[in-house]
C-alpha positions as CSV (number, residue, x, y, z in Angstrom):
1,X,-62.2,-52.8,64.6
2,X,-62.0,-48.9,62.8
3,X,-58.9,-46.3,61.8
4,X,-59.8,-42.9,61.6
5,X,-57.3,-40.7,60.0
6,X,-58.9,-37.4,61.1
7,X,-57.5,-33.3,60.4
8,X,-58.3,-30.6,62.2
9,X,-58.4,-27.3,61.9
10,X,-58.8,-23.9,63.3
11,X,-61.4,-21.7,60.9
12,X,-60.5,-18.6,59.7
13,X,-63.8,-16.7,58.8
14,X,-67.5,-17.5,58.5
15,X,-67.2,-18.5,54.5
16,X,-68.5,-22.4,55.3
17,X,-71.7,-21.5,57.2
18,X,-73.3,-20.4,53.3
19,X,-72.1,-23.9,52.3
20,X,-73.7,-26.0,55.3
21,X,-75.7,-28.1,54.0
22,X,-76.9,-29.5,57.8
23,X,-76.4,-29.0,61.6
24,X,-76.8,-31.5,64.0
25,X,-76.2,-30.5,67.8
26,X,-74.0,-32.5,69.8
27,X,-73.9,-32.7,73.9
28,X,-71.1,-35.2,75.0
29,X,-68.5,-35.9,77.7
30,X,-65.6,-38.1,78.8
31,X,-65.8,-41.9,81.7
32,X,-62.1,-40.9,82.0
33,X,-60.0,-37.6,81.8
34,X,-56.9,-36.0,80.1
35,X,-54.7,-36.2,83.3
36,X,-54.9,-40.3,83.1
37,X,-54.1,-40.5,79.1
38,X,-50.9,-38.1,79.9
39,X,-50.0,-40.2,83.1
40,X,-50.9,-43.1,80.8
41,X,-53.1,-44.6,83.5
42,X,-55.7,-45.1,80.3
43,X,-54.8,-46.4,76.5
44,X,-57.9,-45.0,75.2
45,X,-60.7,-42.0,75.7
46,X,-64.0,-43.1,76.5
47,X,-66.5,-40.7,75.1
48,X,-70.7,-41.2,75.1
49,X,-72.6,-38.3,72.5
50,X,-76.4,-38.2,72.5
51,X,-75.8,-36.4,68.5
52,X,-79.0,-35.2,67.3
53,X,-81.7,-37.9,68.4
54,X,-79.3,-40.3,68.7
55,X,-76.5,-41.7,71.3
56,X,-73.3,-43.1,71.2
57,X,-70.6,-44.8,73.2
58,X,-66.7,-43.6,71.5
59,X,-63.4,-45.5,72.6
60,X,-60.6,-43.5,70.7
61,X,-56.9,-44.7,71.2
62,X,-54.9,-42.8,72.9
63,X,-52.0,-41.8,69.4
64,X,-51.0,-37.9,69.1
65,X,-51.7,-37.0,65.3
66,X,-54.4,-37.9,62.3
67,X,-54.9,-41.5,63.5
68,X,-56.2,-43.5,65.8
69,X,-58.6,-46.4,66.5
70,X,-62.0,-45.8,66.8
71,X,-64.8,-47.8,68.0
72,X,-68.0,-46.2,67.8
73,X,-71.5,-48.1,69.5
74,X,-75.0,-46.3,69.0
75,X,-76.5,-46.7,72.4
76,X,-80.2,-45.8,73.4
77,X,-80.0,-42.5,74.1
78,X,-81.8,-42.7,78.2
79,X,-78.6,-44.6,78.5
80,X,-76.3,-41.9,77.2
81,X,-78.5,-39.2,79.5
82,X,-77.5,-41.1,82.6
83,X,-74.1,-41.7,81.5
84,X,-73.6,-37.9,81.1
85,X,-74.5,-37.9,84.8
86,X,-71.3,-39.6,85.2
87,X,-68.6,-38.4,83.6
88,X,-65.3,-36.5,84.4
89,X,-64.5,-32.8,83.9
90,X,-67.5,-30.6,82.2
91,X,-69.5,-31.9,78.7
92,X,-68.4,-30.5,75.3
93,X,-71.8,-28.6,74.3
94,X,-71.5,-27.7,70.2
95,X,-73.0,-28.0,67.1
96,X,-72.0,-29.5,64.2
97,X,-72.4,-28.0,60.4
98,X,-71.7,-30.1,57.4
99,X,-69.6,-28.2,54.6
100,X,-69.2,-30.5,51.5
101,X,-66.1,-29.0,49.5
102,X,-63.8,-30.6,46.6
103,X,-65.5,-34.0,47.3
104,X,-64.7,-34.2,50.7
105,X,-67.2,-33.9,53.7
106,X,-66.0,-31.3,56.3
107,X,-67.5,-31.2,59.8
108,X,-67.4,-27.6,61.3
109,X,-68.1,-27.9,64.6
110,X,-69.1,-24.4,66.4
111,X,-68.7,-24.7,70.3
112,X,-71.1,-23.6,73.1
113,X,-70.9,-22.9,77.1
114,X,-67.4,-22.8,77.9
115,X,-65.8,-23.6,74.7
116,X,-67.0,-20.9,73.5
117,X,-65.3,-18.4,70.6
118,X,-64.0,-21.8,69.5
119,X,-64.6,-23.3,65.9
120,X,-62.8,-26.1,64.4
121,X,-63.7,-28.1,61.0
122,X,-62.4,-31.9,60.8
123,X,-61.6,-33.8,57.3
124,X,-62.1,-37.6,57.7
125,X,-59.5,-39.2,55.1
126,X,-59.0,-42.9,53.4
127,X,-55.0,-42.5,54.0
128,X,-53.0,-40.5,55.4
129,X,-51.7,-38.7,52.5
130,X,-54.4,-38.5,51.1
131,X,-54.8,-35.1,48.9
132,X,-57.3,-32.1,49.5
133,X,-58.6,-29.1,48.3
134,X,-58.4,-26.5,51.6
135,X,-61.7,-24.3,51.5
136,X,-60.5,-20.5,52.3
137,X,-62.4,-20.1,55.4
138,X,-59.7,-22.9,56.3
139,X,-57.0,-21.7,58.7
140,X,-54.5,-23.2,60.4
141,X,-53.7,-27.1,61.4
142,X,-54.6,-28.0,65.4
143,X,-54.0,-32.0,64.0
144,X,-51.5,-32.2,66.1
145,X,-52.3,-30.0,69.6
146,X,-54.2,-31.8,72.4
147,X,-55.7,-28.5,73.7
148,X,-58.7,-28.7,70.8
149,X,-59.2,-33.0,71.4
150,X,-62.9,-32.6,73.0
151,X,-61.5,-35.0,75.8
152,X,-59.1,-31.8,76.6
153,X,-61.8,-29.3,76.1
154,X,-63.6,-31.2,78.4
155,X,-61.6,-31.1,81.2
156,X,-59.8,-27.6,80.3
157,X,-62.4,-25.2,78.1
158,X,-61.5,-22.5,75.6
159,X,-62.7,-19.8,78.3
160,X,-59.7,-21.1,80.4
161,X,-57.1,-20.4,78.0
162,X,-55.2,-18.0,78.4
163,X,-55.3,-15.3,75.6
């Protein structure tokens, strides 16, 4: 069993772009929706993701916050395409930029489609109280805000948020 310890932040400015050493296109969808999770009918999100030329099936426990159980399995890309057609809600399309800063790898997600305009940065940590250096382009933390979970963005995209 894997444990994911991840913190999520809004991005303030474009300073991360010059520091990015790789970019990976991603398309993902969910077999379940946020409503089933909110009602307690399901205890994990089930995600299908095509990431560059690879594909994964991912299950993540529903705990709010920075620590969750996570299970990630590589699957054939053709299977992932078929599973994406079965997903509920919309697909989440994004570009993931990889940025090294202060000894950590940051994943900066620039969302496309119905979530265009949203840019978030995530950092995975080895333990919940691990210190890390904040890049100057990092904005406010949204780790505990479920609106920014990709599962929520699939069913209630950023374009529909009241500003």
